[in-house]
N, C-alpha and C positions, 0 to 999 in steps of 0.2 A: 185599466185594470188594478186589482187590488193586489198588492204584493206584501209579501211577510219577510222581514228581516228576521235573522237568526232562528229561522224554522228548524235548522239542522241541529240545534241545541236541545231540543226536545228531547226528556229524560224518560226513554221508553221503558227502562228497567224499573222506574219507580212506578210505573202503573202496570207492571208485569206483563209487558209487551216484547216478545223477542224481536231482537233486531231485523230479521227478515221482513216481518210482518210490518214493523215500524217504517222501513224503507218503502213499503208499498202504500202506506196511509196518505190520504189526502190530507193536507195540512190543515184542513178544517176539523178533522177529527183530532188532531194533536191539539189544536187551540180550544176545542169543547172540554176536551178531558183537563187541560190546565185550568181554563175559566171555571170549570164547575168546582173543582178543587178548591180554588181561591175564593169562589163565592160563598161556599160552605164555611170555610175559615172566616171570612168577613163577617158573616152572620152569627159567629160565635160558637159553630160546631166544629167538633174534631171529626172531619169525615171518616175515619177508622172507625168511629163509635157507631156510625150507622149501619155497618156491615151486618146483613141478616135481617134489618128492619123492612117494615112493609112500606118503603119510600119509593114513590113514583118519580119518573124523570119523563118531562114533557119539553121537547125542544122544538123550535121552528128553524128549519134550515132551507136552503135553496141548492139546487143542482149545481154542480161544479164541473170544470172541463179537465179536472187534474188527471183523470184516467186516460183523456185522450192525447195527451201531450206527455205524459210520464213515461211510457214504455210502448213502442211501437213493435217490439220483438214479439210475435205471437206464440213462439216456442216457450216463452217466459211466462206466459200467462198462468195463474193459479188461485187458489182461493183467497190468498192474501190480497193479490190485486184486486179481485171481485169485491171483496168487503171493504177493502181499503177505500176505494173509490165510491162506494154506495152511500149516499146520503141517508138513507132509510135506517142505517145501523148506527148513526150518532147518538140516540138515547140508548141504545142497548149496550153501545161500548161503555158510556158512562156508568150505567146501571151495573154491568158486569164487572167493570174495573173497581167499583166501590162495594161490590157485594150487595146490591140492594136487591129486594124481593118483590117490589111492588111494579105498577105497570110501567111499560117504557114505550113511548110514542113520539115518534118523530113526524112533523106537519110540514108539507111543502106545498105551499100556496104561492109560490114566487115571493113577491115582495112584502107580502103581509104575512109570512109564514111566523115570525116571531109573535106577531100579535094575535094571531089566530090560536097558536099554541098556547099563550098566556091565558086567553079568554076560556 
């Protein structure tokens, strides 16, 4: 398995995510937000300057079992849990967090997801 250390140190407030929503988020979503911000900075962009721009987000992702193991209490199911475990929202979460107005596409083709999204 792939295990993430220090995933609880994710700064949800930095990305405007309420604590309850952050608790329900698949760690993959947390990593994508952090990695996207860092990638923009390393490319010489100040991420906050892209807000409102027609910038698109294309991500390759693969399904996760996080929702199956995270919470078995059916009475606790809510929209945060549904969105927090859906891989399809990855690109939209990045786009929304950065205030981007271009397309947001998440591709899931299993092992080739990132390659297909890049192509």
